[in-house]
Each structure stands twice: as C-alpha cells, then as structure tokens.
C-alpha positions as CSV (number, residue, x, y, z in Angstrom):
1,M,0.0,0.0,0.0
2,P,1.3,3.5,-0.8
3,E,2.0,5.9,2.0
4,F,-0.7,8.3,0.9
5,M,-3.9,7.5,-1.0
6,K,-7.2,9.3,-1.9
7,L,-10.3,7.2,-2.3
8,R,-13.7,8.2,-3.5
9,G,-16.8,6.4,-2.1
10,E,-17.5,3.4,0.1
11,E,-16.8,0.8,-2.5
12,A,-13.3,2.1,-3.1
13,L,-12.6,2.4,0.6
14,L,-13.6,-1.2,1.2
15,A,-11.8,-2.5,-1.8
16,H,-8.5,-1.0,-0.7
17,T,-8.7,-1.2,3.1
18,G,-11.4,-3.8,4.0
19,E,-8.9,-6.6,4.6
20,L,-6.6,-4.3,6.5
21,I,-9.4,-3.2,8.8
22,K,-10.4,-6.8,9.5
23,S,-6.8,-7.7,10.2
24,V,-6.5,-5.4,13.3
25,R,-4.5,-7.2,16.0
26,K,-3.6,-4.6,18.7
27,E,-5.8,-1.5,18.6
28,F,-8.7,-0.1,16.7
29,V,-9.5,3.6,17.2
30,I,-12.5,5.4,15.8
31,V,-13.2,9.1,16.1
32,G,-16.7,10.3,15.1
33,A,-17.6,13.9,14.7
34,G,-21.3,13.4,14.5
35,I,-24.3,11.1,14.6
36,S,-23.7,9.8,11.0
37,A,-19.9,10.0,11.3
38,W,-19.3,7.0,9.2
39,P,-21.2,5.4,6.3
40,L,-24.0,3.1,7.6
41,S,-24.4,0.9,4.6
42,P,-24.9,-2.8,5.6
43,V,-21.3,-3.7,4.5
44,C,-19.6,-0.8,6.3
45,A,-21.8,-0.9,9.4
46,G,-21.2,-4.7,9.6
47,L,-17.5,-4.3,9.3
48,L,-17.3,-1.7,12.1
49,R,-19.5,-3.9,14.4
50,V,-17.1,-6.8,13.9
51,L,-14.3,-4.6,15.1
52,E,-16.3,-3.3,18.0
53,T,-16.8,-6.8,19.4
54,N,-13.2,-6.5,20.6
55,N,-11.8,-9.7,19.4
56,G,-8.6,-9.7,21.4
57,H,-7.6,-6.1,20.6
58,V,-8.2,-2.8,22.3
59,V,-11.1,-0.8,20.9
60,R,-11.5,2.9,21.7
61,K,-14.3,5.0,20.3
62,L,-14.3,8.8,20.7
63,L,-17.3,10.9,19.8
64,S,-18.4,14.5,19.7
65,P,-21.3,15.3,22.2
66,V,-23.6,15.8,19.2
67,A,-23.4,12.1,18.6
68,L,-25.6,11.6,21.7
69,A,-28.5,13.6,20.3
70,D,-30.2,10.5,18.9
71,A,-31.8,8.2,21.5
72,K,-31.3,5.1,19.5
73,Y,-27.7,5.8,18.9
74,R,-27.2,6.4,22.7
75,E,-28.6,2.9,23.3
76,Y,-26.4,1.5,20.7
77,L,-23.3,3.1,22.3
78,H,-24.3,1.8,25.7
79,A,-24.4,-1.7,24.2
80,V,-21.1,-1.3,22.5
81,A,-19.4,-0.1,25.8
82,A,-21.0,-3.0,27.7
83,G,-19.3,-5.4,25.3
84,G,-15.8,-4.3,26.1
85,P,-14.9,-1.3,23.9
86,Q,-14.1,2.0,25.6
87,V,-16.5,4.8,24.5
88,R,-15.8,8.4,25.5
89,I,-17.4,11.7,24.7
90,A,-15.0,14.5,23.8
91,A,-14.9,17.7,25.7
92,T,-15.2,19.7,22.5
93,P,-16.5,19.0,19.0
94,L,-14.3,16.9,16.8
95,P,-13.4,18.3,13.4
96,H,-12.8,15.1,11.4
97,N,-13.9,11.5,11.3
98,T,-10.9,9.2,11.7
99,I,-9.9,5.6,12.1
100,V,-6.5,4.4,13.2
101,L,-5.5,0.8,12.9
102,D,-2.8,-0.7,15.1
103,R,-1.1,2.8,15.1
104,R,0.1,2.0,11.6
105,I,-2.7,3.1,9.3
106,A,-5.0,6.2,9.5
107,I,-8.2,6.8,7.5
108,L,-9.7,10.2,7.4
109,A,-13.1,11.0,5.9
110,D,-14.2,14.3,4.6
111,R,-17.3,16.1,6.0
112,N,-19.5,15.1,3.1
113,L,-21.9,12.4,4.5
114,S,-22.9,10.9,1.2
115,S,-21.8,7.5,-0.1
116,N,-19.5,9.3,-2.5
117,R,-17.4,11.0,0.3
118,E,-13.7,11.2,0.0
119,Y,-11.3,9.3,2.2
120,T,-7.6,9.9,2.8
121,V,-5.6,6.8,3.8
122,T,-2.0,7.0,5.0
123,T,0.6,4.7,6.3
124,A,3.3,7.4,6.6
125,P,4.7,7.0,10.2
126,A,5.0,10.7,10.8
127,L,1.4,11.4,9.7
128,V,-0.1,8.4,11.6
129,G,1.9,9.3,14.7
130,G,0.7,12.9,14.6
131,I,-2.9,11.9,14.1
132,Y,-2.6,9.4,16.9
133,A,-1.1,12.0,19.2
134,L,-4.0,14.3,18.6
135,F,-6.4,11.5,19.3
136,E,-4.6,10.7,22.6
137,A,-4.9,14.4,23.7
138,A,-8.6,14.4,23.0
139,W,-9.1,11.1,24.7
140,E,-7.3,12.3,27.8
141,S,-9.8,15.0,28.4
142,A,-12.9,13.0,27.3
143,T,-15.5,11.5,29.5
144,S,-16.9,7.9,29.6
145,I,-20.3,7.7,28.0
146,A,-22.0,6.5,31.2
147,T,-20.6,9.3,33.3
148,F,-21.3,11.9,30.6
149,L,-25.0,10.9,30.4
150,R,-25.3,11.0,34.2
151,G,-24.1,14.6,34.1
152,E,-21.7,14.1,37.0
153,Q,-18.5,14.7,35.2
154,P,-16.5,17.8,36.3
155,F,-14.2,19.1,33.6
156,L,-10.6,18.1,34.2
157,D,-8.0,19.1,31.7
158,A,-4.9,17.0,30.8
159,E,-2.8,18.6,33.6
160,S,-5.5,17.9,36.2
161,R,-5.6,14.2,35.1
162,A,-1.8,14.0,35.3
163,I,-2.0,15.3,38.9
164,L,-4.6,12.7,39.7
165,R,-2.4,10.0,38.4
166,A,0.5,11.4,40.4
167,L,-1.6,11.4,43.6
168,G,-2.6,7.8,42.9
169,S,1.0,6.7,42.3
170,G,2.1,7.6,45.9
171,I,5.1,9.6,44.8
172,T,6.1,12.6,46.9
173,D,4.9,16.1,46.0
174,E,8.4,17.1,45.2
175,N,8.9,14.3,42.7
176,A,5.4,14.8,41.3
177,A,6.0,18.5,40.7
178,R,9.4,17.8,39.1
179,K,7.8,15.2,36.8
180,L,5.1,17.5,35.8
181,G,7.4,20.4,35.2
182,M,6.0,22.8,37.8
183,S,7.1,24.3,41.1
184,L,6.2,22.6,44.3
185,R,4.1,25.6,45.3
186,T,2.2,25.5,42.0
187,Y,1.7,21.7,42.3
188,R,0.2,21.9,45.8
189,R,-2.0,24.8,44.7
190,R,-3.3,22.7,41.8
191,V,-3.9,19.7,44.1
192,A,-6.0,22.0,46.4
193,E,-8.0,23.2,43.4
194,L,-8.5,19.7,42.3
195,L,-9.8,18.6,45.6
196,Q,-12.3,21.4,45.5
197,T,-13.4,20.5,42.0
198,L,-14.0,16.9,43.0
199,G,-15.7,17.8,46.2
200,A,-13.1,15.9,48.2
201,R,-11.8,16.7,51.7
202,S,-8.6,14.7,51.3
203,R,-6.3,13.3,48.6
204,F,-7.6,9.8,49.3
205,Q,-11.2,11.0,48.8
206,A,-10.2,12.7,45.6
207,G,-8.8,9.3,44.3
208,L,-12.1,7.6,45.2
209,R,-14.2,10.3,43.6
210,A,-12.1,10.2,40.4
211,G,-12.3,6.4,40.3
212,A,-16.1,6.5,40.7
213,L,-16.4,9.0,37.9
214,G,-14.2,7.0,35.6
215,I,-11.7,9.9,35.1
216,T,-8.4,8.4,36.4
217,D,-7.4,6.4,33.3
C-alpha cells in the first residue's frame, strides 16, 4: 500500500482497506464527529461492528457530544461499551472522522456524509503518529459515556488528570512537581484546586471520587 492514497466512495474504501481493517491485532481507534460520522451501509456498518466486538484487541471510540442527540444511537453506544470497547465523549466538538489501525494506518473521511465522500488513507509513520497523538490528547480530556450521560463529570484538563495519576501513584509532592514540570508551590495549589473541583476533603477521597467518575485512566 502507498504511504498516501485518496479514495472516493465506500466501495473504493472497502476494496483498498477492507482486509486491513479486518486484520487489526492490537488496537482499533475510531473518532466520530457526529451522529452519522461513518457510512451506515450494511457492509460498512457490519465491518465496524465486527471490530467493535473487541476480538482480542483494544477498541477505543471517541465521539463528539452531538453524537448523543439521537436516543437510538445512545442505546447502541451503551451496548457497545458494555461489550468491552471503551467509549468516550470528547470535551469539545471533533473536526474530522478518523480511524487508526494498530497505530500503523490512518483513515480520514471528509465532511460530506454521502456515499461518495472522499477518504484519505495514510501509512506514513510521521502522519499516523501525529494523528494518533492528537487522538490521545482528545481522549485524555474526554468522559466515559455512562458518566457523561449522568451529568456528573467535572471538567478536568490534561494537567489535572496528570496530577490525579501522580496522587494515585504515591510519589512525593516534590517528585510529582518535578515530573510535571511545575514548582512545588504550584503543584500543591493545583492539588488543592483539584480537591475542591472533585468535592473531596482529602487526597484519598479525591482518588475515590475520580475512580467513581471514571476519570483516572
């Protein structure tokens, strides 16, 4: 497969990448910008459902909040998450629909939702790596679907989540501050702010609260 390829329409996408998609071994990532983020023809929908069954690989699905506007789709996502895949809702709208396969291949769809939409497929390591890094950043600040729908999720940015992980690791404040690239005073101030955000009276309670909300991973 060439490092960069443009494809027009579902049939061309399946002809060139269908077998690659089915051959995922380690991780399948899908980013959806809206309710109809990906084509829902029987063939494409069936292929995505096979991957979402999590047959020995990690499945992560990141969606824009608008994807939850449809009640039937919400039920579908609940069923997907119950089957093993991780489903999160992004903190902000997502600009593009993207699939990443085993961190080796990236597929981006344009915003045209017709069956004749254009897809960009790349295996270039630098491009795939950059796309995956952007996904990781969005995933880090996203919320699990169950927590999002309960409306219990306080917004925590990437730095707050890093502080939570530092608290849970048991390292000293000095080491945590150094690891996160901030002064000890700033780190302790951020910890205090985090406790207030989570409604916790102690660091231990903050860890329990974060775990209950599903925002520690």
